N, C-alpha and C positions, 0 to 999 in steps of 0.2 A: 404488465404486458410490454411496455416500452423497453424494459431491461431485457426481457426475453428476446425481443426483436433485435436489440443491440448486440446481444450475445451471438445470435445466429448470423447476423450480418458481419460481425467481426470475424467469426470462424470462416465464413465464405471469403472475406477479404484476405485473410491469411493464406488460404489455399490459392486464391487467384494471384496474389503477389508472388508467391513461391513458384507457381506454374509459369508466370511470365518471365521471371528471372531464369528459370531453367531453359525456357525456349530461346531467350535472347542470347544466352551464353552457349547454347548447344549442349549443355550438360545433360539434358534429358535424353538426347540421342546417344550420348556416350554411355550413360547409365544403362540404357536399353540394350546397347550392343554388348555390354558386359553382364547382362542378366540381372541388373538391379531394377526393381519395380519402384520408380520414384512416386507413383500414385499411391501405392501401399505405404510407402515411407511417409508421405504427406499425411495420410489418414492417421497413421501411428503417432506421428509427432503432434498432430492437432489434438487427438484424443488425450494423450498423456500430458501435453502441455497445458491444455485448459482443464483437464480433469483434476490435476493436483491443485491448481489455483482455486477451482470452485469448491473442492472438498474443504480446503482451508477456509474459504469464505463461509460455507454452510455451518462449520463447527466453530466459527470465530467467537461467538458469545460463550459457548460452553468451555472452550479452551482458555479464554481470557479470564473467566470466573475462577477456574482452577489454578491457572498459572499465577494469577495475582492475588488469589484469596479474596475475591470481591464478595462483600456481604451486601446482598440486594436488600434494599429497604422496601419491605412490604407493609409494615405497620410502624410508622415513625414513633420512636421512643424518646427522642430529644427534640428540642426546638430547632437545632441545626438540621436534623434529618427531615423535619416537617418543612423547613424553609427550602431545602434542596428539592424535595418532591414538588412543592408548589411552584418554585422558580422554573424547573425543567418543564412542568406542565404548561406554564404560561408561554415559555419560549417555543415549545413544540407547536402550540396553537398558532403563534405568530408565524412560524416557519411553514405551517401547513403539513405537518407530519403527525403520525400517531405517537402516543405517549411511549417513550422508551422506558426500559427498566433503568432504575437509578441505584447505584451502589457506591460503597466506600471500600477502599483497600488500604492496608497498613503500609505506610512508607514515610520516612522522614523527609524525603524529597518532595517538593510541591509539583504535582503533575495531575493530568486528567486524560482520559481517552474515550473514544466512541468506537464501537464496532457493532457488527451484526450483518446478516445477509440481505436486509432490505430496509427501506426507509421506515416502515411501520413495525419493524421487529428489531429495534436497536437496543444497545446497552450504552449508557453514559455512566462513567465511574470517575470518582475523584479520590485523590490520596488524602490520608489523614494529615499529612504535612501541608497540603494545599489549604485545608480547612483551618489549620492553625496560623498560617502565615498571611493569608489574604483577608481583606475585609469583604463585606457582602457585595459591594459594587464591583470589585475586582472579580470575585467568584462568579457573579452573574455574567461578566464578560467572557470568562473562561467557559462557562456552560453554553453561552451563545456561540462561541467558537466551535465547540463540539457538536451542538445542534445543527450548525451550518454544514459541518461535514456530513451529517446524516441526511440533511435536506438536499445537498448537492449530489448525493449518491456516490460519495468518494470511495467508499469501501468496494462497491461494485465496479466502478471505473478502474480503480487500481488493480482489481482482480483481473479485469479484461486485459489491461496492459501487461500484467504479469503473465497471463496466458499466452499473449502474442509473443513476447520475448522467449518464454519457455519453448514455444513451438519452433521458433527459429533456431534456438540453441540445440534442441533435440534433433531437428532435421539436419542442420548444417554440420553438426559434430559427427553424425553418422556418414554423411557424404564425404567429409574429410577422412574419416576412418577407412572408408572403402577405397578412396584414392591412394592413401598411404599404403594400405595393405596390398593393393595391386602393384604399386610402384616398387615395393620391396620384395615381391614374390618372384620366383624364377620364371614362371610361365605367364606372368601378367594377369593372373586370376586372383580374385579375393577369396581367401580361405575362411575369413571370419574367426580367425584364431586369436592367439595372445597379442600379436602385433596390432590387429584391428581393435581389440579391446583397449590397449594402451593408447592408441591414436584417438579413439573416441573419447576416452576419459580426459586426455590432455586438451583436446579441442573443446570439450564441454566446459572445462575449467576456465579456459581463456575466453570463450564466448560468453559464458555465464558472468564472468568478471565484467566484461564490457556491457552486457545486458543490464546488469544491476545498476549501472550508472544512468541508464534510461529511466528505470523505475524510480530511482532516487530523484532524478530531475523532476518527474511528474509529482512526486510526493512533496517536494519543496514548493512547486507551483501551487498545489492545492492548499498549502498552509497560508499563502498570501490571501487566497480567496476566503478561507475560513476566518482569518483575522478580519477581513472586510465585513464578513457576515456577522461576526461577534460585535464589531463596532456598530453596525446597523441595528442590532437587536438590543445592545446594552449601553451604547454610547462610545464614541471614539476615545475620549479621554480615559474612560474606564478600561477599555481594551489596551490602551497604551500603558496605563498604570499596572495592569495585570502582567504584561510582558516585561516591564521593568522589574517587577517583583521576581519573575521567573529568571531574569538575567543573573540574579545573584547566585542562583544554584548552578553549579557546573556539571552536575550529573542528573540525567533524566529520572533515575530511580526505576527505570523499566528494563526488563530483560531485552536482549537483542530482537527476539521474535515480536515484541510489542512496541519497539521503538518508533515505528512509523505511525502508530495509532495515537501516541501521546501528543500533548500540546507543546512540550519541550523536548528537544532531541539532543541535548548536550551541545558542546561547542568545539568540534574537532578542527584541526588545522592542517595545512599542507594538502597532500594528495587526498587525504581522508575527506576533504570538503566535497569532492566529486561524489562521494557515497553518502552524504548527509541526507537524512530523511526530512530535515527541517532547515530552513534558511537561518543564518545567524540572526539572533534577536534584534541587534541594532538595525539590520536591514528591514526587518518586519516593522519595527517602530517607525523608521523613516518612510516606509511605504504608506503607513496609515497617516502620518503627518502630511505627506505630499497630497494624498487624496483629500484630506480635510481642507487644504489650502487651494485646491484646484476648483 
């Protein structure tokens, strides 16, 4: 119920903010004089901006299973599978969430991810490489990290933020397209033709580029919180040891669509750092050490 309320309030906030911006700048009156219904455009942008984000959330488990080839553990066949199920069950109880589905996917790179539309309908999956390279204390910390993501509702929150930035991108790109189209037409009227289309596409690329930095910033922030949660559930030293083990691998082993869901997101440099879904592992380790000493 709280998440539904948050979704509704966020949609209303987006519409309110855009309306205020239009009023302050006088752009609403300009659009009205030129026949553009900004109210209809706001509704269009909000529906499509949030619609795409929430469809992605609703099918997140289904798509993750197929994209990563996750084998869900229903009846444990090995001691490792039995241990995984029991550990996730215990951590989920500690975190106060429903039992997630637990699965394994084939990858030489050590990684894990959590996804799902809500706290009590999540999926936690680990790579075969993670099982081979980490001891059980480290694995428990990784699982605690993923369970914390679920308990914090990070998948829903990230979807809301993605919906907000999508709405701004869709709305503002079409406003820019309309302005450019009128400015380049002989009679000052928007024709909605090829020029408008090109302007919208260009604006959408630029604005989408900037918006993705906002989403990436939040994704990095939530990783620090999940690390802290993993440390609380499985022990600070175990969480640090798990991150140190992950630091050895320079590739997350996940496709781009899944990168933000994993515990390790690679180690980009330069401008690419602004688009990192995860903070550098040394920074995450330092944050845990500082918290332990404070």
